[in-house]
C-alpha positions as CSV (number, residue, x, y, z in Angstrom):
1,M,93.6,105.0,113.6
2,W,96.6,103.4,111.9
3,S,99.3,102.3,114.3
4,F,103.1,102.5,113.2
5,L,106.2,100.5,114.3
6,T,108.6,103.1,115.5
7,S,110.4,101.8,118.5
8,E,113.1,98.8,118.9
9,E,110.4,96.9,120.9
10,D,108.3,96.8,118.1
11,K,110.6,94.8,115.7
12,R,110.5,91.4,115.6
13,P,113.3,89.0,116.3
14,G,114.7,88.0,112.8
15,M,118.2,87.1,111.2
16,C,120.5,89.6,110.4
17,P,121.7,89.1,106.5
18,N,125.0,90.6,107.5
19,C,126.1,88.7,110.8
20,G,123.6,85.7,110.6
21,E,122.5,86.1,114.4
22,T,118.9,86.5,115.2
23,V,118.3,90.1,116.5
24,K,115.6,92.4,117.2
25,A,116.5,95.3,115.0
26,Q,116.8,99.2,116.0
27,V,115.0,101.6,114.3
28,V,116.8,104.5,112.7
29,E,114.3,106.1,110.7
30,S,110.9,105.5,110.9
31,N,108.4,105.5,107.8
32,R,104.8,105.2,107.3
33,F,104.7,104.4,103.3
34,R,108.2,102.4,103.1
35,R,109.7,100.1,105.3
36,D,111.5,101.3,108.3
37,L,115.3,101.8,108.3
38,C,117.0,99.7,110.5
39,K,120.3,98.5,112.2
40,C,121.6,95.2,113.4
41,P,122.4,95.7,117.1
42,N,125.3,93.4,116.8
43,C,127.0,94.4,113.7
44,Q,125.3,97.9,113.1
45,A,124.5,96.8,109.6
46,R,121.6,98.6,107.7
47,I,118.7,96.3,107.6
48,L,115.0,96.1,106.7
49,I,112.2,93.9,107.2
50,C,111.9,91.1,104.5
51,R,108.8,91.8,102.1
52,G,108.5,87.8,102.0
53,T,105.0,86.4,103.0
54,E,105.4,84.4,106.4
55,C,109.0,85.8,107.0
56,N,110.5,87.1,110.1
57,D,114.1,87.7,108.8
58,Y,115.5,90.9,107.7
59,A,116.9,92.1,104.3
60,L,120.5,94.0,103.6
61,G,120.1,97.5,103.2
62,G,122.6,99.8,100.9
63,N,123.5,103.1,100.3
64,R,122.0,103.1,96.8
65,Y,119.7,100.1,97.0
66,D,117.8,98.1,99.6
67,D,117.2,94.3,98.7
68,E,113.4,93.4,99.0
69,Y,114.0,89.9,100.2
70,C,116.2,88.2,102.8
71,E,118.5,85.3,101.2
72,T,116.1,82.3,102.1
73,C,113.0,84.1,100.4
74,F,115.2,85.3,97.3
75,K,116.1,82.0,96.8
76,K,112.7,80.5,97.0
77,F,111.7,83.1,94.5
78,L,114.7,81.9,92.3
79,N,113.7,78.3,92.4
80,S,110.0,79.0,91.6
81,C,111.3,81.2,88.5
82,K,113.4,78.3,87.4
83,E,110.5,75.8,87.6
84,Y,108.5,78.1,85.7
85,I,111.0,78.4,82.9
86,R,111.5,74.5,83.2
87,E,107.8,74.1,82.6
88,L,107.3,76.6,80.2
89,P,108.4,74.8,76.7
90,E,105.8,72.1,77.5
91,K,103.2,74.7,78.0
92,L,103.9,76.5,74.8
93,R,103.8,73.2,72.8
94,E,100.3,72.5,74.4
95,H,99.1,75.9,73.8
96,A,100.2,75.6,70.0
97,A,98.6,72.3,69.7
98,K,95.3,73.6,70.8
99,Q,95.6,76.6,68.4
100,Q,96.3,74.3,65.6
101,K,93.4,72.3,66.6
102,S,91.1,75.2,66.6
103,K,92.3,76.4,63.2
104,K,91.4,73.3,61.7
105,Q,87.8,73.3,63.1
């Protein structure tokens, strides 16, 4: 049988994106298919568990949109995108050269 997190004791300690303190989130609304809606016991901010792998922090919740990742994981994601974009022109040149070579043969 599946077991789902439904109580404050079940949430792991992590950093609140609003106040920056390490907290154990309080569950406000338990969900089976989405992340549980929680609140920070210090600042009462709406928070959710970060979707980053190997991350124990929380993402900020909003009235219309909930962040998927905490600030640290989001920065890692942006840095990997920047690296990919930086390498893209060279990879495109290599691909074009291979295409030209195969057309000549």
